[in-house]
N, C-alpha and C positions, 0 to 999 in steps of 0.2 A: 505494500499500499503506500501511497506516495504520500510525503512528509508533507505537512502543510507550506516550508519554507521551499519548498520545491515546486507544489503547484503555484503557487502565487504567482511568481514570475513566469511561468509558461502560459498562464491563463492571462496575464497580463501582456505578454507578446504575442500571443493570437488575437487579442482584441484590438492590439494597436495595429496590427498588420491589416487585418479587418478595414478600421476606420482609415488608413491611409491608401488602399486601394480602392474603396470606395471614393475616396476623395479624388484619385488620380483616373477613377472611369469618369467621372462626373465631368474634372475638365475637357477630357478626350472628348466626350459627348457635345459641351460648348463648344469646342472649337469645330465639329462637324456641322454643329446647326450653325454658327456662325458663316463659314465656309458655304455654306448653302444658301446663306439668306444672301451674304454678298455678290454671290453668281445669279441669283433671282433680278437682284436692283440693277446689278448691269445687264443683263440680258434684256430686263424689260425698259432699260434706257434707250437700247439701241432702237426700240421699236419706235411706230409712230403713237402720237397719243391717242388713245380712247377719246369719247364724248360721251359726257352724262347727260342724256337727256330724258325722255317720256319713257323709255324703256328701263327698266330695271336691269342691274349690272349683275355679271353671275361673278359671284366672289373670287373663286380659282382663278378665273382669267383676270381680273382687273386689280388683285391684292399684287402690290408694290410694281404697278405700271402706271406709267405716266397718263394724266387724266386732264382733260378739260371740261369747261361746262360755263353757261352764261345764265344769268339771273339776278335777283334784286337780292342784298343781305336782309334778313330778321334779327333785327340788332337787338329787339327784346327777349331772343331766347338765347342770347351770347351765356356761354359760360366761361369760367374760370377754372383752369385746373391748378391747384395750388403746390407750391414747393418747388417750383421748377429753378434749380440755380442751374446758372450761364456765367462763365469765369469768376464765379466765387460770390456772385451777387443773387440774391433770390427774387422771384419774379412768379409770374403766372402765364401759363399759354393762354392763348383766347382762342375758344373754338365757336365758330358762328355759322347756323344755317344757311342755305341760298336756296331762295326760291326758285327753281329752275322756270328757266323763260318756257321751254316745253313740258307740256303734262302738267302733272300735278303731284309730282315729288319734289324733294327735300333734299340736298347734300349738305351733309355736315363739312365743314371746313376749318382746319388748324391754321389760322392766320400767322401766328407767332408768338415769338416772347415778349412780355411787355416788364420794365422794372416794377416791383412793388412799392406803393408810399412808405414811409418811415413808420406811419401810424398803422399798425393790423387792423385796425378798426375802420381804415380809408380802404377804398378799390380803386384802382389806376382808371384814370379817363382814357378809354380805349375809341379812337374814332375811327366812325362807321360811314361808308360813303353811301348815299342814296341814288336812284335809279339802276339802270342795268348797268353790270359790270361785267367782267370776263375774267376767269379765273385759272391757271394751271398748275398742276403739282404733280405728286405722286401719290396714289391710293394706298391706304392700307387698313387693314382691320385691326381694331385697336385690341392690345395685346390683354388679355385676362391675368397674366402672371404678374402680380402686384400683392404686396400687403399692405393693408388700409389700417390705420391708427384712430384706435375708437370706432364708437359706433356712427358718429355721426359723418357721414360719407358725404352727404350732398347738405349745404348749408347754403338757402337761396341762391346765388349766381356762382357760390365758389364750390369746387368737388374737388375731392382727393382723387379720382380716377375718373375716366371715362368707359364706359361698353356702350355699344349699340342699343343693348336690352333697356340700360340704364336711361339710356337717353330718349329712346322712344316711348317708354313710360312715363316718363317726365315731362315730354314737350308737346305728347300725342300728334308728332307731326309723322305723315309718313315719310320713311327715309330710304335713299339709297343706301346698300349695305356696306359702305366703306367711308373712309374718311379722306377728305383730298388734303396733303400735306401742302401749304401753297408754297410757291417758289416766287418770285418776281412781283410784279402785281402794281398797285398804288403804293403811294405815299402814306403809309398810315403809323409810319413810328413804329411799328412792329418788327421785331427781328426772327427771320423765317427759322425753322427749326426742322431736324431731319426726319424722315417716314420713319425711319428704321434708325433709331438713335444707338440702339445695341449694337448696331453694325459697327459703329464708328466710336467704339468706347475702346473695352480692351479687345485687340486682335486676337483670330484663331492662332496665331503663332505665341502670343504669351499664354494661350490656355494650353498649347502642347506643351509650352515650358514647364507651367505649374505642374499638369500631370507629371512630366518625368522627375520633377524634386518631389510627390507622393509616392511614384514607384520607387523611386531612391530610396524614402524613407522605409518605406515598408521592406524593401529588399536589407536595408540594415538592421531592422528589427529581427528578422527574420535570422541572418548572422548572429546579432547578440545572442538570440534565443537560442541558437542551437549551441552556443560556446558555452553559456549559462548551462544550459545540460548536460552537456558533456563532462563539464567538471564537476556538478554531483554527481555525474556517476561513477567518476573517476575518485572522487572523495569518498563516494559509498564505497565503492568496492576494496579501498584501502581499509 
């Protein structure tokens, strides 16, 4: 029967090895995901833009594809996505629906980032043009992979995160199934944001480097565990 002094280090080595391997596998998966995401963005950018009009877009085809639309802003349905940091400055991302000129559908548009006022109780003044406007950018289905702080995820016009389902229920508007991340356009004082910000953060090569580190730690743990076990066996025999 193994003594506790020998069993505990063995169990610790097994547990640490499992943790390190799991972390390495997760980093490999993240690298693969970002490779695919970047490839999709580059492939879609090379194609002519799709048009958002009266017909409902197909999500699988429209996601990450260039998109253009014409219509009028519905300023009263604007929401501000909270805690968006840009170059160390806290602000909001401005999302406004566009009433499409064709048909009866609306298109959500992430118009860009704006600095938050000094006082938390104040909201930024967003310039919204009236009349018909033309917008273009990249279509994206909002990610559901987020952590929300607290139960109040919607406070008036300020939201923690955006999903198509949440916005449709709140606004009661018939929506196209994607958000257009605007590029260029009118001088509205907003700084445009990436349609897939996770693709421009930590690159896939960094993830692969992290994976190598975790796998190396797993290997070192196995070696140290084996050495400890070997020494225990020798001491026991002696």
